[in-house]
N, C-alpha and C positions, 0 to 999 in steps of 0.2 A: 519596583523591587524585582518583579519577575524578569524584566529585560536585563537587569544587572546579573541575575543568576544565570540567565541564558547566555549572556556574553561571557561570563566566567567559564561556563561549560564549553562554549565554542572556541575557547582559546584566549579569552581576555580581550585582546585588542581587535579581534575580528569584528567587522561591522555587520550588524544584523540587517537582513533585507527580507522582503517577502518574495515567495516564488513568483516568477513572471506570470502575468495574467493568462498568457497563452497555455500555461501548463496546469493552471488550477482547474480542478474538476467542477463542472457546473452542477448546481443543485437541481435535481430532477423535479419536475412538476408532475404531480400525480393527479390525474383527472378522475372523476367519479364514474366515468362511463365504461370502464372495463367490466365485462361480465364473465363469470366463471362457468366453464362447461366441463364435461367429462368426455374424454376420448372413448368412443365405443369399443375400439379394438383392445386398448391397453387398460382402460379404466383410470388412466392418469388425468389429473386436472390440467386444463389449459385456460387461457384468458383471451378474450376477443374484444377489441375496441371497435364498436360499430361506426364511430365517426371517421376513423382513419382506415379501417379494414385490417389493422395490424393484429397479429396473434402472437402469443408467447407461451412457453411452457413454464416460465418463471413468474411467480406471483408479483404483479406490478404494485401491489399494495404493501409489500414488504420493504421497509426502509433500506436504502443502500448505505452501507458503512464505507466511508472514505478511508481507504487503507493508508493514505498519505496525510491524514489530519494531524498527526503528531510530529511531522517533519518540519523543521525550521531551516531557513537558508541563512548563510553567512558568507562573508568574503574573507578569503585567506589573506592576511596582511603581507605575506611574503611574495606570493605569486599573483595576487589580485584575482584569482579564480574563485568562482562561486562553488561552495560545497553545501551539503545538506546534512543535518544531524537530528537526533532525537534526544530527549532527556535521559533515556536509558543507555546512551552511549553508542548507538548505531550511527554510522557515517557513510556518506556516498558523495562522489564527485558528480554523479549522473542524476538527472531528473527525467522521469521518475526514478527514485532511488532503486538501485539494483541490490537486492539482498544476496550476499555470498552464499553459495550452496553449502549445506551442512557437510562437515568433513566426513570422509569415509571412515568407518571404524578401522582401527589399526589391526593389521594382520596378527593373528595369534602367533606368539613366539614359537619357533620350531623347538621340539623337545631335544635336549642335549643328548648326543650319542654317548652311550655308556661304554666304559672300558671293561671288557669282560675277559 
């Protein structure tokens, strides 16, 4: 049922495909050997992995949210090209999807010159 609704959303006759393996983001494996420390100069926390010697300012225990999880791939029946779309109507020919920048606010209308 869900595939049918996705196919309808993607243009009906479009073939649904999975994004290529090479562009899928791997699930990160979190090991328990990260230790939290505090930077003496700034007081900011940082983490150190004693096994690898790696350090990071970003908490490695925080789950990473995949920004592409809601994107689906389909093949355009006319061109044969692969495009990507979401259930909320976003589309892109590129992977990873490139979001269009927000439109700049329209310039304020110039006041009309008065006839005096």
